C-alpha positions in Angstrom: -3.5 -1.0 -32.8 -4.9 2.5 -32.7 -4.7 4.5 -29.5 -8.0 4.9 -27.8 -8.6 7.4 -25.0 -11.5 7.2 -22.6 -12.3 9.8 -20.0 -13.5 8.2 -16.8 -16.4 10.3 -15.4 -15.4 11.4 -11.9 -16.7 14.1 -9.6 -15.1 15.8 -6.6 -17.1 13.7 -4.2 -16.4 10.1 -3.1 -17.8 7.7 -5.7 -18.6 4.0 -6.1 -19.9 3.0 -9.5 -19.7 0.2 -12.1 -17.6 0.7 -15.3 -16.5 -1.5 -18.1 -12.9 -1.1 -19.2 -11.5 -3.2 -22.1 -14.6 -5.5 -21.7 -13.8 -6.0 -18.0 -16.7 -5.2 -15.6 -15.3 -3.3 -12.6 -16.5 -1.3 -9.7 -14.6 2.0 -9.4 -14.1 3.6 -6.0 -12.7 7.1 -5.3 -12.3 8.8 -2.0 -10.6 11.9 -0.6 -7.9 11.1 1.9 -7.6 14.2 4.1 -4.4 13.0 5.7 -2.3 12.8 2.5 -4.2 15.0 1.2 -5.0 13.3 -2.1 -7.7 11.4 -4.0 -7.4 7.7 -3.9 -8.7 5.2 -6.5 -9.6 1.5 -6.2 -11.1 -1.1 -8.4 -13.1 -4.2 -7.5 -14.3 -7.1 -9.6 -18.0 -6.2 -10.2 -19.2 -9.8 -9.8 -17.2 -11.0 -6.8 -16.5 -7.6 -5.2 -12.9 -8.8 -4.6 -10.4 -5.9 -4.5 -8.1 -5.6 -7.6 -6.4 -2.3 -6.9 -6.9 -0.4 -3.6 -6.0 3.1 -2.4 -3.9 4.1 -5.4 -3.2 7.9 -5.1 -4.3 10.0 -8.1 -1.1 11.6 -9.1 -0.1 13.0 -12.5 2.7 12.1 -14.8 2.6 8.3 -14.5 0.6 5.2 -15.3 -1.3 4.7 -12.1 -1.6 0.9 -12.6 1.9 0.1 -14.0 2.9 -1.4 -10.7 0.1 -3.9 -11.0 0.8 -5.1 -14.6 2.0 -8.5 -13.3 -1.6 -9.5 -12.4 -2.7 -9.1 -16.1 -6.2 -8.0 -15.1 -6.5 -4.6 -16.8 -4.7 -3.8 -20.0 -4.0 -0.2 -21.0 -2.9 2.6 -18.8 -4.5 5.0 -16.4 -3.4 8.6 -16.5 -4.5 11.6 -14.4 -4.1 15.0 -16.1 -4.8 18.5 -14.8 -5.6 21.2 -17.4 -3.1 24.0 -17.7 -0.4 22.2 -15.7 0.3 18.5 -16.3 2.2 18.3 -13.0 -0.6 19.6 -10.7 -2.2 16.8 -8.8 -6.0 16.8 -8.4 -7.3 18.9 -5.5 -10.3 18.1 -3.3 -12.4 20.5 -5.5 -11.1 20.1 -9.1 -11.4 16.4 -9.7 -13.7 15.8 -12.6 -13.5 19.5 -13.6 -10.0 20.5 -14.6 -8.4 17.3 -13.3 -9.4 14.2 -15.0 -8.7 10.4 -15.2 -8.1 8.8 -18.6 -8.0 5.1 -19.6 -5.8 4.6 -22.7 -5.5 1.5 -24.8 -3.2 0.9 -27.8 -0.5 3.0 -26.2 3.1 1.8 -26.6 4.1 -0.3 -23.6 0.5 -0.2 -22.4 -1.4 -2.7 -24.6 
């Protein structure tokens, strides 16, 4: 299977929008947690609005949903990457600009 990379369109404001990943209709939620401080990500089933993933911090260098692979809901991997320094986490102001979220399928160990 060929690797496919999709940039998830985020902005540096809290968001709530529908997206289709691997044929799965989801509602994506982002919010800035001022106490961490960090961006957090969540997914809900678009139809039932049941939470699938909640309050996952957007950090770099790891598959953000690897800890949830047991539920088998979303194949692929989610990676956050900041231009110029792969280790920099998204700031309150650079999300969607120089810091982006990618959904990758066909990746080894990722489906």
